[in-house]
C-alpha positions in Angstrom: -16.2 4.3 24.6 -12.8 6.1 24.3 -11.3 3.5 26.6 -12.6 0.7 24.4 -11.2 2.4 21.4 -7.8 2.6 23.0 -7.9 -1.0 24.1 -8.9 -2.1 20.6 -5.9 -0.1 19.2 -3.6 -1.8 21.8 -4.9 -5.2 20.7 -4.2 -4.4 17.1 -0.7 -3.3 18.0 0.0 -6.6 19.9 -1.5 -8.5 17.0 0.8 -6.7 14.6 3.8 -7.5 16.7 2.8 -11.1 17.0 2.4 -11.5 13.2 5.8 -9.9 12.7 7.5 -12.4 15.1 5.7 -15.3 13.5 6.9 -14.3 10.0 10.4 -13.8 11.4 10.4 -17.2 12.9 9.2 -18.8 9.6 11.9 -16.9 7.7 14.7 -18.0 10.1 13.5 -21.6 9.9 13.6 -21.5 6.1 17.1 -19.9 6.2 18.3 -22.7 8.4 17.2 -25.3 5.8 20.3 -24.6 3.6 22.6 -25.2 6.5 20.8 -28.1 8.2 20.2 -30.6 5.4 20.4 -34.1 6.7 18.7 -33.2 10.1 15.5 -34.9 11.3 12.3 -32.8 11.5 9.6 -34.1 13.8 6.1 -32.7 14.1 3.0 -34.4 15.5 2.4 -37.5 13.4 4.9 -36.7 10.6 8.6 -37.5 10.5 10.8 -35.8 7.9 14.5 -35.5 6.9 15.8 -32.3 5.4 17.6 -33.1 2.1 19.1 -31.4 -0.8 19.9 -32.5 -4.3 21.1 -31.1 -7.6 19.4 -31.5 -11.0 21.5 -30.9 -14.1 19.4 -29.3 -16.8 18.8 -31.7 -19.7 17.7 -29.1 -22.3 19.3 -25.7 -22.8 19.1 -23.2 -25.6 19.7 -19.5 -26.5 16.5 -17.9 -27.8 17.4 -15.4 -30.6 15.0 -12.5 -30.4 17.3 -10.3 -32.5 17.6 -6.6 -33.1 14.8 -4.8 -31.2 14.3 -1.1 -32.0 16.4 0.7 -29.4 14.9 4.2 -29.8 14.7 4.5 -26.0 18.4 4.2 -25.6 20.4 7.1 -24.1 23.3 6.2 -26.3 23.9 5.5 -30.0 26.3 2.7 -30.8 28.5 2.4 -33.9 31.3 0.0 -34.8 32.3 -3.6 -34.7 33.6 -5.6 -31.8 33.7 -9.4 -31.0 31.1 -10.1 -33.7 28.7 -7.3 -32.6 28.1 -4.6 -35.2 26.0 -1.4 -34.9 24.9 1.4 -37.2 23.4 4.8 -36.2 20.0 5.8 -37.6 18.9 9.5 -37.4 15.7 11.0 -38.6 14.9 14.7 -38.9 11.3 15.6 -39.2 9.6 18.5 -41.1 12.1 21.1 -42.1 9.6 23.8 -41.5 12.1 25.8 -39.3 13.9 26.6 -42.5 10.9 28.5 -43.8 8.9 29.2 -40.7 8.2 32.9 -40.7 8.1 33.1 -36.9 11.6 31.7 -36.8 12.8 34.2 -39.4 11.1 37.1 -37.6 12.9 36.2 -34.4 16.2 36.0 -36.2 15.6 39.4 -37.7 14.3 40.8 -34.4 17.6 40.0 -32.9 19.2 42.5 -35.3 19.0 46.3 -35.2 17.3 46.4 -38.7 13.6 47.2 -39.2 11.7 44.5 -41.0 8.3 44.6 -42.7 6.5 41.4 -41.7 4.7 41.4 -45.0 7.8 40.6 -47.0 8.5 37.0 -48.1 11.6 34.9 -48.7 12.5 35.0 -52.4 15.5 32.7 -52.4 18.0 30.9 -50.1 21.6 30.4 -50.8 22.9 27.3 -48.9 26.4 27.4 -47.5 27.0 24.1 -45.6 25.4 21.4 -43.6 27.2 19.8 -40.6 26.2 16.8 -38.5 27.5 17.0 -34.9 27.8 13.9 -32.7 29.0 14.0 -29.1 31.1 11.0 -27.9 29.8 9.4 -24.8 32.6 6.8 -24.3 33.9 3.6 -25.7 32.2 0.2 -25.2 34.0 -2.4 -23.2 37.6 -1.2 -23.5 38.6 -4.1 -21.2 38.3 -6.6 -24.0 39.3 -4.3 -26.8 42.2 -5.5 -28.8 42.1 -3.5 -32.0 42.8 0.2 -31.8 43.1 0.9 -35.5 41.2 4.0 -36.5 38.3 3.3 -38.9 35.9 5.2 -41.1 32.1 5.2 -41.6 29.9 5.8 -44.6 26.8 7.9 -44.5 23.6 7.2 -46.4 20.4 9.0 -47.0 17.5 6.6 -46.5 14.1 6.5 -48.1 11.3 8.1 -46.1 8.4 5.7 -46.5 9.5 3.4 -43.6 8.1 2.7 -40.2 11.1 3.8 -38.1 9.7 2.4 -34.9 9.9 -1.1 -36.2 13.2 -0.7 -38.2 15.8 -3.4 -37.6 19.3 -4.0 -38.9 18.5 -6.4 -41.7 15.5 -4.5 -43.1 15.9 -3.8 -46.8 16.1 0.0 -47.3 16.6 2.2 -50.4 19.8 4.1 -49.6 21.8 6.7 -51.3 25.4 7.1 -50.2 26.2 10.8 -49.6 29.6 10.6 -47.8 32.3 8.0 -47.9 35.2 7.2 -45.5 34.6 9.7 -42.8 36.9 9.1 -39.8 34.7 8.2 -36.8 36.6 5.5 -35.0 39.7 7.3 -33.7 40.5 6.5 -30.1 42.0 10.0 -29.8 38.7 11.7 -30.6 36.8 11.7 -27.3 34.8 14.9 -27.7 32.4 16.1 -30.4 32.9 15.2 -34.0 31.6 17.4 -36.8 30.8 15.7 -40.1 30.4 18.2 -43.0 27.8 16.8 -45.4 27.4 17.7 -49.1 24.2 19.8 -48.8 23.3 19.3 -52.4 23.0 15.5 -51.9 20.7 16.2 -48.9 18.4 18.0 -51.2 18.1 20.8 -48.7 16.3 23.1 -51.1 13.6 20.5 -51.8 13.3 19.9 -48.1 12.8 23.6 -47.5 10.1 23.9 -50.2 8.3 20.8 -49.0 8.2 21.3 -45.3 6.4 18.0 -44.7 9.5 16.1 -45.9 12.0 14.3 -43.6 15.6 13.5 -43.8 16.8 10.0 -42.7 20.5 9.2 -42.3 22.2 5.9 -41.6 25.9 5.9 -40.4 27.5 2.6 -41.1 31.1 1.5 -40.0 33.4 0.1 -42.7 34.6 -3.4 -42.6 37.8 -2.4 -40.8 36.0 -1.3 -37.6 37.6 -2.9 -34.6 35.7 -1.5 -31.6 32.4 0.1 -30.6 31.8 3.7 -29.8 28.9 5.4 -28.0 27.5 8.8 -28.8 24.8 10.6 -26.9 21.3 10.1 -28.3 18.4 12.6 -28.4 16.9 11.5 -25.1 15.1 13.3 -22.3 18.0 12.5 -19.9 20.6 14.0 -22.1 21.5 17.7 -22.4 20.6 19.5 -25.6 24.3 20.4 -25.9 25.3 16.8 -26.6 22.4 15.4 -28.7 22.8 14.8 -32.5 22.5 18.1 -34.3 22.2 19.1 -37.9 23.4 22.7 -38.5 22.5 24.3 -41.8 24.0 27.6 -42.8 22.2 29.8 -45.4 21.7 33.3 -46.7 18.0 34.3 -46.9 17.1 36.8 -49.5 13.8 38.6 -49.0 11.5 40.5 -51.3 12.7 43.9 -50.0 16.2 43.0 -50.9 17.1 42.4 -47.3 19.5 39.5 -46.7 20.1 37.5 -43.6 23.0 35.1 -42.9 22.1 32.6 -40.3 22.6 29.0 -39.1 19.7 27.0 -38.0 20.2 23.9 -35.7 17.9 21.0 -36.2 17.5 18.2 -33.7 16.5 14.6 -34.5 12.8 13.7 -34.1 13.9 10.1 -33.9 17.2 8.3 -33.4 18.3 4.7 -32.7 21.0 2.2 -33.3 20.6 -0.9 -35.5 22.6 -3.9 -34.5 23.5 -7.5 -35.4 25.5 -10.2 -33.6 27.1 -12.0 -36.6 29.7 -14.8 -36.1 28.4 -16.6 -33.1 28.1 -20.3 -33.5 24.5 -21.1 -34.6 22.4 -23.3 -32.4 22.7 -27.0 -33.3 21.4 -28.9 -30.2 19.8 -28.6 -26.8 23.2 -29.2 -25.2 25.3 -26.1 -26.3 28.7 -25.2 -25.0 27.7 -21.6 -24.3 24.5 -19.7 -23.5 23.9 -16.0 -24.2 22.0 -13.1 -22.7 21.8 -10.0 -24.8 20.4 -6.4 -24.8 20.1 -4.4 -27.9 20.5 -7.5 -30.0 18.3 -9.5 -27.7 19.1 -13.1 -26.6 17.5 -15.1 -23.9 18.3 -18.4 -22.2 15.9 -21.4 -22.1 16.5 -24.1 -19.5 14.6 -27.3 -18.6 15.3 -30.1 -16.1 13.3 -33.1 -14.8 12.2 -31.3 -11.7 9.5 -33.8 -10.9 12.0 -36.6 -10.4 12.5 -35.4 -6.8 8.9 -34.4 -6.2 6.4 -36.9 -5.0 3.6 -37.2 -2.5 5.9 -37.2 0.5 8.2 -34.3 -0.4 7.9 -30.6 0.3 10.0 -28.1 -1.6 11.7 -25.6 0.7 14.0 -23.8 -1.7 15.1 -24.0 -5.4 18.1 -22.1 -6.8 19.2 -21.9 -10.4 23.0 -21.9 -10.6 24.8 -20.4 -13.6 28.6 -20.1 -14.3 30.2 -17.3 -16.2 32.0 -18.4 -19.5 35.4 -16.7 -19.8 35.9 -16.2 -23.5 38.0 -13.4 -25.0 36.8 -14.2 -28.6 33.2 -13.8 -27.7 33.6 -11.6 -24.7 31.1 -10.0 -22.3 30.2 -6.7 -23.9 29.2 -4.3 -21.1 27.7 -7.2 -19.2 24.1 -6.9 -18.1 24.0 -6.3 -14.3 20.7 -7.9 -13.6 18.4 -10.6 -15.0 14.8 -11.7 -14.8 13.5 -15.3 -14.7 10.1 -16.4 -16.1 8.3 -19.7 -16.2 7.7 -20.9 -19.8 4.2 -22.0 -20.7 4.7 -23.9 -24.0 6.8 -26.7 -25.5 9.9 -25.0 -27.0 12.3 -28.0 -27.5 11.9 -28.1 -31.3 11.6 -24.4 -31.8 13.3 -22.4 -29.0 12.6 -19.0 -30.7 8.8 -19.7 -30.2 8.9 -20.0 -26.4 6.4 -17.8 -24.6 6.5 -16.3 -21.1 4.2 -17.0 -18.2 4.8 -16.0 -14.6 7.8 -14.0 -13.6 10.1 -14.6 -10.6 9.3 -12.3 -7.6 12.4 -10.1 -8.2 15.4 -9.6 -10.4 18.8 -10.8 -9.4 22.0 -8.8 -9.6 24.7 -10.6 -11.6 28.3 -11.1 -10.4 31.4 -10.8 -12.5 33.4 -13.5 -10.9 33.9 -17.3 -11.3 31.6 -18.0 -8.4 28.3 -19.5 -9.7 25.4 -17.2 -10.0 22.6 -18.4 -7.6 19.1 -17.3 -8.4 16.1 -18.1 -6.2 13.2 -19.5 -8.4 11.3 -21.3 -5.6 8.0 -19.5 -6.4 8.1 -20.6 -10.0 8.6 -24.3 -9.1 5.5 -24.3 -7.0 3.5 -24.5 -10.2 5.4 -27.6 -11.3 4.9 -29.3 -8.0 1.1 -28.7 -8.2 0.9 -29.6 -11.9 3.9 -31.6 -13.1 2.7 -31.4 -16.8 3.2 -27.6 -16.7 7.0 -27.9 -16.4 8.3 -26.4 -19.6 11.3 -24.9 -17.9 12.3 -21.3 -17.4 13.4 -18.3 -19.5 16.2 -16.1 -18.3 16.5 -12.6 -19.8 18.6 -9.5 -19.2 16.9 -6.7 -17.3 16.1 -3.8 -19.7 16.4 -5.5 -23.0 15.6 -2.4 -25.1 18.2 0.4 -24.8 21.8 -0.2 -23.8 23.8 -2.8 -25.6 25.3 -5.7 -23.7 26.1 -9.4 -23.9 26.6 -12.0 -21.2 28.0 -15.5 -21.8 27.4 -18.5 -19.5 28.5 -22.2 -19.6 26.0 -24.5 -21.3 25.3 -28.2 -20.7 27.5 -29.8 -23.5 29.1 -33.2 -22.8 32.5 -31.5 -22.5 31.4 -29.0 -19.9 32.5 -30.1 -16.3 29.5 -30.7 -14.0 30.5 -27.9 -11.7 30.1 -25.4 -14.5 26.9 -26.7 -16.0 23.6 -24.9 -15.4 21.7 -26.7 -12.6 19.0 -26.6 -10.0 19.8 -27.0 -6.3 16.8 -28.2 -4.4 16.3 -28.2 -0.7 13.3 -30.3 0.4 11.7 -32.1 3.3 11.3 -35.9 2.8 8.4 -37.1 4.9 7.8 -40.7 6.0 4.5 -42.0 7.2 4.5 -43.0 10.8 
């Protein structure tokens, strides 16, 4: 019995090796297809010629998803650059630390004074409130052409909002509490401290109503000429660099004891709100430019008559989507996305591109290049569906990897009449053309 077990194991090993070489042979044969188009393939009763062709995409559009709540971002963006604009939104929850007896006891325990835990806080004298933001770095200095320092205004926002669904254009009840605070200086690369008028923060009411929250919106003025990044309150960021609201006060207790202290509050929620204003609106299915965007989310929709090369006697070997970068200083690549995902579309979007819905995704994401060489993306597995069911061809949707979070924008050539053929989005198809014997 042991010998049989060993023999069985040996057979399994040889079987594994055999399967490996079979798969390797198939892979090498597929790899040759791209280099051997035009050659004859002969097998049993079938005769075939390996061919390749290019299909230029008839219908292209940019799908505008818009501002998605970017609360998972590790950075907070603020400023204006190349039509992109961003505000910072901060929310501080429950000001209970200002009145929490355990906090006060610890503060007093750190002193050498005795303290009767039965005493209560009689009054508080507020001294100042300061918001600290730590600069991460500037956004896309390569395309930056306006270095003029600019200011930002700070508003207190109503509390009865769903901050998880908040977007740039939502109507909010706002009260301006600070005007023209310098925030856009290129020389300022470290922390900035913004002293807030604590009376307009209603700190005393926040202290007495510990279930209250404080929501702040920091908005660049119209002269902003570039985007800055600040560290967000995120699990991957150190507590030394996240947004902090420091409140200084003197506590007066019922036993006439006074305590001067500063309490640091961290945001319970922070995000940036963004809009991409000024881009040419969509007017046709043959645009000059196509956009991918993160933060302000944009996706690309592409369709071509794939079935024109597919018939009973054709076998698809490989299909690639080719995209060409669009060099434009006016609408530049803002921190370009480094990878993209491709999905098959499952509904007719030609009249309403923003209503396109996703179906099956490509097997992997593709890394984007930054050169003038066309981007080549393998979408062979998606086109198998079209070959099996031609009526299911509603094209593909291309999106940036990681749409929620970091801000970026990528621009590609569209399929307008003025675009040279070598720059238009297109499909390159390698296929076997079979002839009946």
